[in-house]
A tleap script that builds the chain and sets N, CA, C and O, in Angstrom:
source leaprc.protein.ff14SB
mol = sequence {
  NMET SER GLU GLN MET TYR LYS ILE ARG VAL
  PHE SER ASN GLU PRO GLU PHE LYS PRO SER
  GLY GLY ALA VAL TYR GLU VAL VAL ASP ALA
  THR LYS GLU TYR ALA ASP SER HIE VAL GLU
  ARG ALA LYS ALA GLU HIE PRO GLU TRP SER
  PHE TYR VAL GLU ALA CGLN
}
set mol.1.N position { 148.257 111.720 108.858 }
set mol.1.CA position { 147.311 110.782 109.457 }
set mol.1.C position { 147.260 111.023 110.972 }
set mol.1.O position { 148.297 111.158 111.621 }
set mol.2.N position { 146.086 111.074 111.504 }
set mol.2.CA position { 145.950 111.360 112.936 }
set mol.2.C position { 146.140 110.091 113.775 }
set mol.2.O position { 145.943 108.968 113.310 }
set mol.3.N position { 146.526 110.321 115.014 }
set mol.3.CA position { 146.778 109.223 115.950 }
set mol.3.C position { 145.462 108.575 116.385 }
set mol.3.O position { 144.464 109.263 116.595 }
set mol.4.N position { 145.470 107.260 116.518 }
set mol.4.CA position { 144.297 106.528 117.010 }
set mol.4.C position { 144.013 106.949 118.449 }
set mol.4.O position { 144.926 107.002 119.273 }
set mol.5.N position { 142.759 107.247 118.751 }
set mol.5.CA position { 142.368 107.643 120.097 }
set mol.5.C position { 141.609 106.490 120.754 }
set mol.5.O position { 141.032 105.643 120.072 }
set mol.6.N position { 141.621 106.473 122.079 }
set mol.6.CA position { 141.036 105.377 122.836 }
set mol.6.C position { 140.079 105.892 123.897 }
set mol.6.O position { 140.178 107.028 124.361 }
set mol.7.N position { 139.154 105.022 124.263 }
set mol.7.CA position { 138.215 105.297 125.353 }
set mol.7.C position { 138.530 104.322 126.476 }
set mol.7.O position { 138.709 103.129 126.234 }
set mol.8.N position { 138.597 104.828 127.708 }
set mol.8.CA position { 138.824 103.995 128.886 }
set mol.8.C position { 137.505 103.960 129.653 }
set mol.8.O position { 136.969 105.005 130.023 }
set mol.9.N position { 136.989 102.769 129.888 }
set mol.9.CA position { 135.755 102.612 130.666 }
set mol.9.C position { 136.102 101.829 131.921 }
set mol.9.O position { 136.793 100.812 131.859 }
set mol.10.N position { 135.620 102.308 133.055 }
set mol.10.CA position { 135.960 101.712 134.345 }
set mol.10.C position { 134.682 101.301 135.069 }
set mol.10.O position { 133.734 102.081 135.166 }
set mol.11.N position { 134.664 100.072 135.574 }
set mol.11.CA position { 133.499 99.524 136.263 }
set mol.11.C position { 133.897 98.928 137.602 }
set mol.11.O position { 135.048 98.548 137.817 }
set mol.12.N position { 132.905 98.853 138.509 }
set mol.12.CA position { 133.128 98.273 139.826 }
set mol.12.C position { 131.864 97.565 140.291 }
set mol.12.O position { 130.754 97.971 139.946 }
set mol.13.N position { 132.035 96.509 141.071 }
set mol.13.CA position { 130.906 95.806 141.677 }
set mol.13.C position { 130.580 96.356 143.058 }
set mol.13.O position { 129.680 95.849 143.728 }
set mol.14.N position { 131.293 97.381 143.490 }
set mol.14.CA position { 131.068 97.950 144.812 }
set mol.14.C position { 129.674 98.562 144.892 }
set mol.14.O position { 129.205 99.154 143.920 }
set mol.15.N position { 129.005 98.428 146.036 }
set mol.15.CA position { 127.623 98.912 146.189 }
set mol.15.C position { 127.419 100.382 145.831 }
set mol.15.O position { 126.363 100.746 145.312 }
set mol.16.N position { 128.403 101.227 146.097 }
set mol.16.CA position { 128.223 102.653 145.821 }
set mol.16.C position { 128.079 102.958 144.327 }
set mol.16.O position { 127.606 104.034 143.962 }
set mol.17.N position { 128.484 102.017 143.458 }
set mol.17.CA position { 128.394 102.235 142.017 }
set mol.17.C position { 127.216 101.496 141.380 }
set mol.17.O position { 127.030 101.569 140.166 }
set mol.18.N position { 126.422 100.788 142.180 }
set mol.18.CA position { 125.274 100.059 141.642 }
set mol.18.C position { 124.276 100.979 140.929 }
set mol.18.O position { 123.762 100.594 139.879 }
set mol.19.N position { 123.975 102.182 141.455 }
set mol.19.CA position { 123.011 103.049 140.762 }
set mol.19.C position { 123.420 103.416 139.333 }
set mol.19.O position { 122.557 103.691 138.499 }
set mol.20.N position { 124.702 103.424 139.045 }
set mol.20.CA position { 125.164 103.765 137.697 }
set mol.20.C position { 125.435 102.518 136.861 }
set mol.20.O position { 126.112 102.591 135.836 }
set mol.21.N position { 124.909 101.380 137.294 }
set mol.21.CA position { 125.130 100.141 136.566 }
set mol.21.C position { 126.554 99.622 136.699 }
set mol.21.O position { 127.004 98.819 135.881 }
set mol.22.N position { 127.254 100.071 137.712 }
set mol.22.CA position { 128.623 99.642 137.940 }
set mol.22.C position { 129.662 100.560 137.328 }
set mol.22.O position { 130.858 100.394 137.568 }
set mol.23.N position { 129.211 101.538 136.531 }
set mol.23.CA position { 130.154 102.462 135.893 }
set mol.23.C position { 130.763 103.389 136.938 }
set mol.23.O position { 130.049 103.968 137.757 }
set mol.24.N position { 132.067 103.523 136.906 }
set mol.24.CA position { 132.770 104.421 137.813 }
set mol.24.C position { 133.067 105.723 137.084 }
set mol.24.O position { 132.700 106.801 137.554 }
set mol.25.N position { 133.734 105.624 135.929 }
set mol.25.CA position { 134.000 106.794 135.097 }
set mol.25.C position { 134.448 106.344 133.724 }
set mol.25.O position { 134.694 105.161 133.487 }
set mol.26.N position { 134.553 107.322 132.810 }
set mol.26.CA position { 134.964 107.063 131.441 }
set mol.26.C position { 135.899 108.193 131.010 }
set mol.26.O position { 135.672 109.359 131.333 }
set mol.27.N position { 136.942 107.834 130.283 }
set mol.27.CA position { 137.858 108.820 129.710 }
set mol.27.C position { 137.796 108.643 128.202 }
set mol.27.O position { 137.946 107.528 127.702 }
set mol.28.N position { 137.576 109.733 127.472 }
set mol.28.CA position { 137.541 109.654 126.009 }
set mol.28.C position { 138.705 110.435 125.422 }
set mol.28.O position { 139.320 111.263 126.094 }
set mol.29.N position { 138.994 110.158 124.167 }
set mol.29.CA position { 140.063 110.844 123.431 }
set mol.29.C position { 141.423 110.721 124.114 }
set mol.29.O position { 142.177 111.691 124.194 }
set mol.30.N position { 141.726 109.530 124.602 }
set mol.30.CA position { 143.026 109.274 125.226 }
set mol.30.C position { 143.968 108.672 124.187 }
set mol.30.O position { 143.553 107.873 123.347 }
set mol.31.N position { 145.230 109.062 124.252 }
set mol.31.CA position { 146.226 108.408 123.403 }
set mol.31.C position { 146.498 107.022 123.979 }
set mol.31.O position { 146.139 106.740 125.122 }
set mol.32.N position { 147.124 106.169 123.201 }
set mol.32.CA position { 147.454 104.825 123.661 }
set mol.32.C position { 148.381 104.891 124.875 }
set mol.32.O position { 148.202 104.138 125.832 }
set mol.33.N position { 149.361 105.779 124.841 }
set mol.33.CA position { 150.303 105.907 125.951 }
set mol.33.C position { 149.581 106.360 127.223 }
set mol.33.O position { 149.820 105.827 128.306 }
set mol.34.N position { 148.693 107.354 127.076 }
set mol.34.CA position { 147.955 107.838 128.245 }
set mol.34.C position { 147.054 106.731 128.792 }
set mol.34.O position { 147.000 106.516 130.003 }
set mol.35.N position { 146.355 106.037 127.911 }
set mol.35.CA position { 145.454 104.970 128.353 }
set mol.35.C position { 146.213 103.904 129.122 }
set mol.35.O position { 145.769 103.467 130.183 }
set mol.36.N position { 147.355 103.484 128.596 }
set mol.36.CA position { 148.147 102.454 129.271 }
set mol.36.C position { 148.622 102.912 130.653 }
set mol.36.O position { 148.513 102.166 131.626 }
set mol.37.N position { 149.147 104.136 130.737 }
set mol.37.CA position { 149.653 104.614 132.028 }
set mol.37.C position { 148.512 104.884 133.010 }
set mol.37.O position { 148.656 104.646 134.209 }
set mol.38.N position { 147.383 105.378 132.508 }
set mol.38.CA position { 146.239 105.647 133.379 }
set mol.38.C position { 145.724 104.349 133.995 }
set mol.38.O position { 145.492 104.282 135.202 }
set mol.39.N position { 145.549 103.331 133.179 }
set mol.39.CA position { 145.049 102.045 133.674 }
set mol.39.C position { 146.038 101.439 134.664 }
set mol.39.O position { 145.627 100.894 135.689 }
set mol.40.N position { 147.321 101.525 134.377 }
set mol.40.CA position { 148.334 100.975 135.289 }
set mol.40.C position { 148.269 101.655 136.661 }
set mol.40.O position { 148.297 100.980 137.691 }
set mol.41.N position { 148.183 102.988 136.675 }
set mol.41.CA position { 148.108 103.726 137.944 }
set mol.41.C position { 146.806 103.412 138.686 }
set mol.41.O position { 146.819 103.149 139.888 }
set mol.42.N position { 145.685 103.442 137.965 }
set mol.42.CA position { 144.387 103.232 138.603 }
set mol.42.C position { 144.250 101.810 139.135 }
set mol.42.O position { 143.658 101.611 140.195 }
set mol.43.N position { 144.785 100.812 138.423 }
set mol.43.CA position { 144.733 99.426 138.907 }
set mol.43.C position { 145.506 99.266 140.207 }
set mol.43.O position { 145.112 98.495 141.081 }
set mol.44.N position { 146.607 99.998 140.331 }
set mol.44.CA position { 147.396 99.927 141.557 }
set mol.44.C position { 146.599 100.468 142.743 }
set mol.44.O position { 146.704 99.948 143.854 }
set mol.45.N position { 145.810 101.505 142.508 }
set mol.45.CA position { 145.001 102.113 143.575 }
set mol.45.C position { 143.684 101.379 143.809 }
set mol.45.O position { 143.185 101.350 144.934 }
set mol.46.N position { 143.116 100.788 142.757 }
set mol.46.CA position { 141.798 100.147 142.838 }
set mol.46.C position { 141.830 98.784 142.131 }
set mol.46.O position { 141.258 98.638 141.051 }
set mol.47.N position { 142.487 97.795 142.724 }
set mol.47.CA position { 142.603 96.492 142.049 }
set mol.47.C position { 141.265 95.789 141.836 }
set mol.47.O position { 141.177 94.867 141.025 }
set mol.48.N position { 140.222 96.212 142.552 }
set mol.48.CA position { 138.911 95.572 142.412 }
set mol.48.C position { 138.109 96.105 141.221 }
set mol.48.O position { 137.070 95.539 140.881 }
set mol.49.N position { 138.569 97.174 140.588 }
set mol.49.CA position { 137.863 97.748 139.454 }
set mol.49.C position { 138.242 97.016 138.168 }
set mol.49.O position { 139.320 96.428 138.072 }
set mol.50.N position { 137.350 97.058 137.186 }
set mol.50.CA position { 137.594 96.489 135.858 }
set mol.50.C position { 137.828 97.619 134.865 }
set mol.50.O position { 137.118 98.625 134.883 }
set mol.51.N position { 138.817 97.454 134.005 }
set mol.51.CA position { 139.181 98.485 133.041 }
set mol.51.C position { 139.050 97.943 131.627 }
set mol.51.O position { 139.504 96.837 131.333 }
set mol.52.N position { 138.431 98.719 130.759 }
set mol.52.CA position { 138.269 98.362 129.354 }
set mol.52.C position { 138.791 99.514 128.514 }
set mol.52.O position { 138.355 100.654 128.671 }
set mol.53.N position { 139.719 99.215 127.631 }
set mol.53.CA position { 140.266 100.224 126.717 }
set mol.53.C position { 139.873 99.809 125.314 }
set mol.53.O position { 140.154 98.688 124.889 }
set mol.54.N position { 139.219 100.718 124.589 }
set mol.54.CA position { 138.783 100.399 123.232 }
set mol.54.C position { 139.078 101.570 122.312 }
set mol.54.O position { 139.032 102.731 122.718 }
set mol.55.N position { 139.382 101.239 121.063 }
set mol.55.CA position { 139.641 102.271 120.064 }
set mol.55.C position { 138.345 103.022 119.770 }
set mol.55.O position { 137.265 102.432 119.745 }
set mol.56.N position { 138.467 104.311 119.552 }
set mol.56.CA position { 137.288 105.140 119.235 }
set mol.56.C position { 137.124 105.209 117.726 }
set mol.56.O position { 136.198 105.854 117.234 }
savepdb mol mol.pdb
quit
């Protein structure tokens, strides 16, 4: 059985991201461990961003 993969979607209300509807970037095919560590690191650097992790 294959491991569940996750998608990380990142959004911001900052003006520079308005043209993309607030989307900053997206990561697909992430493992749960990678998604958790990625969000933890990115939140520390960008506390104003919103992070959504969803199963693919």
